[in-house]
N, C-alpha and C positions, 0 to 999 in steps of 0.2 A: 319313219318319218325322216325329209330327206331337208339339210341347211345345203344350201346354194348347190342343188343339184346332188347332194349325195346321200345315200340312203345310211342312217343313222340310229343308233338305239340308247339309252343311256347309259348303256350296262354291258360290258362282253370283254369274252377273252381275245390276247393277243393271240398271236400268229401261235406261240410257243407251247398256248394249251393249256397255262397255271395263272401267265399273269392276265390280273383281271383291271380290266381298262376301264374308266368313265369320262363324262365331262363336268370338268369342273365348275359346276354351277356360281358359284361366288364371282367368279371372271362376268357372267354374262350381262347385262345384255352388249357390253365394248368389246370384248375380246371374248373368243372363241376356244379353248383350251381340252385336251384331252390330257388327261395324269392314270400314269399307272399304280395298282396297290399291288407290294407285293408280300404284306405281312396282313396277319389278323390287326398287329396295332396303326398298320395303315386303313385300313377296313373301319374301325374304331373313330379314326380320326376324320376321316372323308364325312365318317352318320352326323357326330356331334360337332363340330365343324359347318357341317353344311352345305361340301364341296356334292353330296348326294343329299336329296330331302323330298319330302312324299311317302307319305304310307308303304303302296306298293315295290315302289324303289328302294327303299331304306331295308326291307328285308330279305330283297336279293341279294342286295351287299351286305346283309349280316348273314345270309347263305354260303355266299363267297367267303366273306370271311375264315367262317368253321371250315370251310377248303382247304385256303392258304396256311389256317393251323394243321391240319394234317399233312399237310405238305411239308412243314418245318417238323413238325413232331407227333405224333398219332395215338402218342400212347393219353392212358384215360387223364393224366393228371393237368395236361395241357389242353384235353378237350372240354375239361371243368372251367380249364382257365380263361379261353376262348370265351364260352359262354357267356361266359359272366361280365368280362369285359367290352362284349357289343353287346349285349341287355343293359345294360347302364348304361348306356350313351346316351339316349333320347326314350322318355319314360311311355309317352303318352300313343302315341302312336302301335295298333296291336298286334299288324304286320310284323315286326320284330320279331318278337315274342314268338307267333305263330312259326315264323320258318327260322327261328334257331332252336326251337322245343322238334319241330317238325324233322330239321337234320339232325339232330341231337340223337333221338330219338331211332333213324335207322343207322346210325352207330353206332350206336351203347353195345348192341350185341356183335359187332363184326372185330374180328381179329385185327387186329394192328393192319397189316400188311393189304388192307381190303379196303382201312377206313378214307384214306386219299381218295381215292378214285370212284368210290362211293358220293361222297360229299361235294367232290368235282357234278357228279352225275345228276346227282337230285338237284343243286344249287338251279345248273341248267334247266332241270324241269320244270322250277320255283319260276325260273324265268318266260319259259315256254307256254307255260301255264296263262301266264301276268299277261302277255301280249293275244293268246285269244279270246281270254277274259276281257280284256280290252276291247279288243272290236266288238265284242259280242254287246257289253255294255253299249257300245256307241251307236250300233243297229236299234236297239232296243228306246236310247232316246232319242235321235233322231225320229223314230212314229212318232213319240212325243212331240216333239219340233214340229215336224211335218202337221201332225193334228192340228195343235194352236194357229198354225199357217192359215190352215186349208177354215177354220172356223173365224177367225178375223178375216176371212173372206180376201186370202192371199193380197195382204196390203203387199208394199212394191222393197219390203225388207220387212224381217221378223226382229224384234231387237231381246236380246240374251243381256242378263247379266249374272257375271261371275266374279265369284270373289276368290281371293291370293292363287295358286294354279295345279291347276288341279288334269295338265298336260301329259305330253309323254316323257315329259322331263320328271314327272314325278311318280311315273312306272319305267315298266321296262319300254314300254312302245306305245301309241298311240292316248292312253289317260283315260280319263274317268267321265268327270262332268266335260269335256273340252275334247274327248273319244267323238261323246255327242254332236257337236258342235261340224269337226271333222267330217265325221258320214253324213249332214245332213249338206255339206256345204259339197261334197259330192256328186247329191243327188239333186244339184242344181236348185237347195233351196235357199232364199237369199239373204244368210243370216248376217247380226251384223251385231258385234261382244261389246257391252259395257263392261271393260275387265275396269275394275277397280283397284288401284293403287297397293292397297294393301299392306301399309304400315304394319313395323315399325322398319322389316327387310324388302317389303318393294317388290316383292314376288308378282303381282299382279302388273305390275309396272316395267317389269323388267324383263321376268321372266314369262308371264302369261301376252303379253305384245310381243315377244321376242320371237314365239312361237308363232301362233297369228300371221305376224310378220312374212315370215319366211312359209309359211304356208299359202298367201295369198287370202287369208280369210278378214274380212273388212274388222274393225275392230277402232273403238275407241277408251281412253286412256282416260279415269274419272278419279276424283279426288276418294276416299273413303266413303266421308260421310256426304256424300251426292246421290248418293242413289235411292234413297227416301226423295227426296227433289221429282230425281226423273218418274218413279213410281207416280205420286199425285199427280203428275200432268200426263200419264198416260205414254209413257215412253219406255218402258221395260213391260214384253210380252208376259216373259216367264224370269224367273231364276231357277241357274243349274251350278253345283257347287261338289266339289270332294268332300272326304269324311278321310278324319287319320282314325276313326275308333263310332262303329255303331253300334251302341246295347243291343241287349236281344227285344228289349220292349219297342224302340227304334228311335233311339234319343240317339242322334249325332256329334260328334266334336271333331270340329273342324279350328280354320284357323282363327283366330280370334277377331273379332268381328262380323261372323255369319251369322250370328244368334240375331245383331242390331237388322239386319238384312232379313232375314226371317220377319221379326215384328213387322218392319216397314209390310214388307209382302203380305203380309197378314191382311193390315192393317185398310193397305190399296187394292185387297183380290185379286193379287199373280202370285200365279202357282210357283209355287219354291219346291225343287226338287232332289236330290243328294242322291248321286251317284255313286259305286260301291263295288268292290269286289267282294267275294265273299271271305276271303283274307280279311279284309274288315271289320267283322263279325264278331266283335267279345258277346259269347254266349254265356259266359259270367258274371256277366253284369246286367242287371236289370236299371239301373237308378244314375245317366249319365252324371248329374250334377253331384249326386253324392261321391257316387264311385269311382269314376273317372279321373285317373291320378293325371294332376292339369301343368305341365315342364314351363317352370320360369325360368328365362334368358336371362347374358347380361343386360344390366343399363346400356353399356355403352353399344346396340341397338336401337335404340332410341335417341341417343345425348350424342351421336353422332349421325353422319348420313354420307354418304362413295356416290358420285357423279363424276361425271367429263366434263372436263373445261374444253374451254373455247381452245384453246391447243392440242387437243386433243389427251390429256395424259386423263389419268383418271386417277383425282385425290379422296380422301374421309376428310371429311371436315365435323369440327364439332356445333350444334347447333340450341345448346341449352347452356344456360350462365354456369358459371364452376364452382358454383357449390350449390349446385339443385339436386335432388335426388331423383330417380325414374325406377318403376316398376315395367316388368317387361312379361309380362303374362301373356306365353303364346297363343294360347288356346279358348275357346270356350265351346261350352253348351249347348246344343238348341233342341228343346225341347219336340217329340214329335209331335206334339200336338199344334208345331206352327210350318210341321215338312206337310207337303200337297200328296209326295211320292219319293218312293227309293228305286232306282232302278239299277238291279243288277245285272251278271252274264244269262242270269235264268229271266226275264222279266221285269217288270213293272209289279210292287204291291205296297201294301198299305204301311204306314210307318206305326207299326203292331206287333208284339210278340208273332198275332196270329196270322198276320201277313207277311212276316221274316220265314215262318213253321211251313207256311203253303208250301212256298220254294223252297226252302231246307226241311223236308220233312224228316231226312237221317240226323236231325241235330235236336228232335225233340228226348228230354230228358225221362 
């Protein structure tokens, strides 16, 4: 995707071939800054402190984190230390564990002298696969958007509601939910996006709105609790969200607040789709509510908020009383019964085990 005419991915290698470069997403939307990762510790901090976020991008960063570790010390002990350091950064998204296990399985049987090159090569492959996967998700998702638009009689625009950020900033490029919107926009379908602000970190108001603005896609930021009202008044034609972990039964775990949007969509007969890559499916879990680990983050993300002042400075201010506690649950689980369909790189399917296995038969136990 492009930022002011310059193409960017969310993660890439510097010209030296080993330094990992990322966009510091904590500075968006008011400042666009890139930073360098030089060690496994840098990669872990980037994931934990959300300089990078979004399940596919977290996985890619984890893979490059192992490569950085192998550059420093390719021994078995350091490989295990790096694996544990990265694995413990964020628990909910399945892509991180998937990528770390994938790279470790490749490196373990190799000679130490071979590990650095193999790690960088596999991390690069994971990134390239993610780009191709997300583009394919976008094409299948755009077909869904086009069909709904045509079935609605091709109105002046088609209104799509999304939650959090599932765009190219959450992946290596293109995105998942937003990829469908970008491809539909390329097809000259008049899309308009309702972007939930997505408290407490405001990824919708900051990241999704920033992406859509840079790409020229019409959009409007709304308060998190406004989506149901818009659905009641026929101002939402469909919802598309991403997912950080998808169970084998089709439950999806996404940014907290997704479940409430699915309930509102169900009550108002609004199609509710979830876009996901293969790396997000956790075939070992069937009951999302019971078994998906839910991350709890710092209460400060709720008690404080950052923004740009009239003078152009970015400031963080407290919005709660000094003696008030806060609970910051980062994700919730939407049961499969509320999901119209899953959009993957292999096409659409029902949110069910049979639906997923129809697209991924090789994953049958």
